[in-house]
N, C-alpha and C positions, 0 to 999 in steps of 0.2 A: 588844903587840897580840895579841888572842886569835886562834885559828885561824879561827873563824867570821868575825870582822871582816876578817881578812886575805883570806879567800876571797871575801867580798863585794866588797872593794875590787878584787881581781884580776879578778873577773868583770865588774865595771863598766868596767875598763880594756879588756878584750877586746871588750865590747859597744860602747864609745864613750862618753865622758863626757856627751855631750849627748843620748844615746838612752835612752828609758825602756824598762825590761825588759818583754818579753811574758811573761804568766803561764804557768807550766807546769801544764797542766790534766790531768785524768784520761785524756782521749783520748791525749794525747802520752805519758803514763806507760805506758798500756797498750801503745802501739806500741813504746816503749823496752824494756818488759819482754819483748816478743816478739822483740827483737833486742838482747840485752844486750851483745853483743860490739862494738857500734858506738860507738866512743869519740867519733866526730864528732857524732853526734846527742846523745849524753849531754852533751857540753860546750856545744854551741850552745843546747840547751834549758835547761841550768842557768844559762847567762848571759843567757837571755831574748832571744836574737837572733831576728829575723824571718827564718826560713829561706826563706819564700816570696819575700821581697825579695832575699835572697842568690841564690836560684835565678834570679830575673829578671835580675839583673846578670850572672850567669854565662852567660846565654843558654839556659837549660834549665828554663823554668818548667814546673811540673806542674799539671795540671787537678785541683786538690785543694781540698776544702772545699765548703761549702754555697753555693748561689746565694742572692741576696738574697730571692727569692720564697720559697724553702724556709725561709729563716731567719725571715721574717715569719710564714709559715704556722705554723711551730713555736711561735713566741711566742704567737700567737693561740690555738692549741690548748691550750697550757699555762695561759693565762689562763682559759680555759673550765673546765679541770679544777679550778682553784683558786678559782673564783668562789663567792660566797655563803659565805665563811669556810670554804672547802675541803669543803663538804658532799658533793660528788660524790666527791672523793678519799677521804673517810672511808667512804663506801659501798663503794668498790672495795677498801678495806682490810679490809672485813668488820665494821666497827663497827656497833653497834645503831643503828637509826633514831632520829634526833633526839638522838643522844648528845652531839654537840658536841665541840669540842676547844679546848685552849689554843693560842694563836698568838703566841708570844713575839716581842718586837721584838729583832732581831739586829743592828741598825745600830750601828756603832762606827767610830772613826777608824782607817784603815789596816788592812792584813791581820792584823797582830798583835792589834789591838783586836778585830777581828771573830772571829778564832779563839778569843780569850779569852771573848768574849760567847757564842759557840756552846758552848764547854765548860761555862760556867756554866748555860746554858739546858738542856743535856742532863742535867746533874746535878740540876737542880731538877725536870725532867720525869720523871726516873727514879723519884723518890719521891712524885710528885704523885698517883698512883693513878687517873689518868684519861688520855684520849687527848691527846697534844700533837703538833702538827705544826710542824716547823722549816722555814720556807720559805727556800730557798737559804742554808743554813748554810755556814760556811767551815771547812774542816778542814786541818790541817797534817800533812805527812808528810815525814820525812827520807828523802832519796834520794841515796845515795852522797855524803853530806856536805853536800848542798844541800837547802834547805827548799822543798817544793812546796806550794802552796795550792790546795785542791780544793773545788769548789762543786757538790755534787749538787743536783738539782732540789728534793728535799725529803728529810727524815728524819722518820719517824713513830715516836713513842714510845708503846707500848701501855700500858694500865692495869697490866699485870704488870711494866712497866719495861724490856721488850725494845725494841731499836732495829732499825728496818727502813729500808733505802734505797729511795727512790722515784725511778724514772727515767721521764720523760715524753718520748716520741718521736713524731714526726709520720708515720712510716710505718704503714700500716694492718695490722690483724689481719683477714684475710679468711677467713670460714667457720671461725673458731676457730684459724687458723694464720697465721704471719707469715713473711716472707723469712728463711730460716735464716742467711744471711750477715749481715743487719742485726741480727738477734737476737743472733748471736754477738758482733758488735762491741759492742752495748749491754751484753752480759754481761761482756765484758772490761773495759769502762769502769766498770761498776758494781762489779766486783771490787776495783778500786782504792779506791773509796769505802769498801767494806766493810773493806778492810785498814786504812785510816786510822781508821775507827771502832773496830776491834778494838784498835789500839794506844792509842787514847784511852780505851777502856773499861778497859784494863789499868792505866791511871794513875788511874782514878776512885776517889775515896775514898768508897766505899759499903759498907754493912753486908754485902750479898750481892754476888757477882760479877755484872756486867752482861752480859746475853746479847745478842750482835749476831746478828741473823738472817742466815743464808746464802741465804735466799729473798728475792730482790729483786722489788719490785712494778714490773712494766713496764706503763706506761699508754700506749695507742695509740688512734687512731681506729678505730671499728668499721666494717668493710666499706668502703663508699664514702661514708660519712657523716662528720660531724664529732663524732659522739657518742663519748665515751670508753668504752673497755673495758680490761680489765687481765688480766694473767697473772702468776703468781708464777714466777720463773725461778731455779732452783738454780744458784748460781755457785761452788760449792765447788771444782770442777775448775779454773775460771779463777783463783780465789783462790789455790789451791795453786801454780799455775804462776807467777802474778804475784809471790807472796811469794818463791819460789825464785829467779826470774830477777832481781828487784831486788837481792837479796843478792849476786848475782854481778857487779854493776856495779863497775867500777874507780872508786875515789873521785875526785871531781872535782878535788880539789887535786893529786892525782898526775898526772892528765892535763894540767892547766894547767902543772904544774912542768916537763913535758917539752917544752913549746913553745919554739921559738927566741926569743931576746930581740927585743922589738919587734913580735911578732906581735899583730895586732889584726883584728877582724872589723867594725870601724866602717864603716858604709855611707856616712858623710858626707852626710847628708841635705841637700837644698837648703833655702833660707831658709824656704820655705813648708811644709817638712816632708813633701813629697809625692814627691820624686824623689831616689833615691840617686845620688850623683855619684862614687862610688869606681870607679876604672878596673877593668875586668873581669879583666885579667891579674893585677893586684895582689891583688885579692880571691881569685882562684883559687889563687894561690900560698899565701895564708894558709890557705885551706880545706884544701889538700893537706898542711899540716903536721900535721893530725889524722887518724889512720887511720880509715877507714870499714869497714863490714862489709856490703857490698851483697848483697841477694838479691832475686829477683823480687817477693817479698812486700812489699818496701818501696814498690812502686809504688802501693799502696793506702793507705799510711800516712804517707809522709814527703814534704815539699815538695822536698827535695833529691834525690829518687830518680832523676829523669831525668839529672841531672848525674853522680851516682855510677854509674848504669848505663853512661853513655857512657865514663867513665873505666875501668870494669871491662872493657868490651868492647875498648877500645883496648889494654889490657894483656893481653888474651887470657885473663882470669881465668875459671876454671871456676865461680866463685861466681855469675856472671851466668846460669848454667844452673839454679840452684836449690840449696838447702841439702842436700836428699836426695841428689842426684847428687854434690855436693861430698864428702859423707861417704863415699860408696862408692868414690871415686877415690883415697883415701888420700894418698900423697905426690905424686900428679900434680896440680899446681896450675894449669897452663895448658892451653888448648885445643891448642896446638902439641905439648905433651908427651903429651897423650892420643892425638892422631893418630899421633905417632911410635911410641908404645907399641903401638897397634892394628895398625900396618902393619909393625912391626919383625920381625926374624927371629931375634933373640937368645933362644934357648931358656932360657939361664941366667937372663935377666931375668924371663921369665915364671914360672919356678920360684920366684924370690925374692919376687915381688910378686903376690898373688892378683888384684889389680885389673888388672894387665897381662895375666895369663893369661885373665881374663874378656873383656877387650877384644879380644884376638887371636882367641879362640873366636868372639866375635860378628862379627868381620870376616870370618872364614872362612865362617860361616853366611850372612852377607849376600851374599858373592860366589857361594856355591852357589845361593842363591835367585835372584839376578839371572841366572845362567847358565841355570838351569832355566826361568825365565820367558822368556828370549830364545829358547830352543829351542822352547818351546811355541808362540810366536808364528809361528815359521817352519813 
């Protein structure tokens, strides 16, 4: 049995034989790249496990994801952008008026078939010498030994053969600017698509190297209307970070091999497929067999973040205070150890550890400030 086939079978066992896998999308990959040390997320995402349902069973659901209203609004806006054979999208890309574009059919059976059809369409478009728009192509990207299938909103192939990712978002561009947090999230997501395209371009059998643009076209509503406008966003920084972080991930088969025998994350859905019936204590024990790397940034990106935060706080871990602070504290890994170091009197300990010395100095300054403030009030 090949390694790939064995891993696929193992992940199916962890997910549950009757459970269909959830696809690993670009948003999840961007979040994983931002926290490559989290083995828990890496394994659950690779196995296609519904982390939101797991968090629900554990009693720590996170308010994560889009509302149905926002989801419908986003679909309606994207349909408008791509109406009339993508005439508006071509205008936003800078194509000459009435230039038109090829719109290849990308339908195929299964993800493998769709990725193969996308690969063929990109190869044909690169040498076509005219504009080609691929609507919701499917790209494959190997992540820590597991294949992720990614679906950008569109990929445009220019007459010179270059490839450009198009991201359609429903948040507005107001007076020429947009919410920096949302733009940053969109850029990180788009960087995953660019990375997948770069790897595909490296495999392309073309006469000249294929150029994948690092400028992603971000299409949003203009001001408070539903009229589309666009900006090119340079994602080279996000691409560099994503590429580096994904290479740091521990391979999925290594994580799975370290699990105790019999470990499963099967939620045991009810007959109607709507309600998980797995006991919370049993599922919690399974989840705890995989190490997590919680930080406050997880709250905006992971469905299990509230559960991991509760566990981190219960253990007194300094990770719950943020990665920056954790890095400055060195060997001090718990809040109790930090407080003991700050209030201790062992001068030798302060000399041996700069973090301890800084904590004690801060404690002295705080005491002096409180004393001075109390005297001033009297």
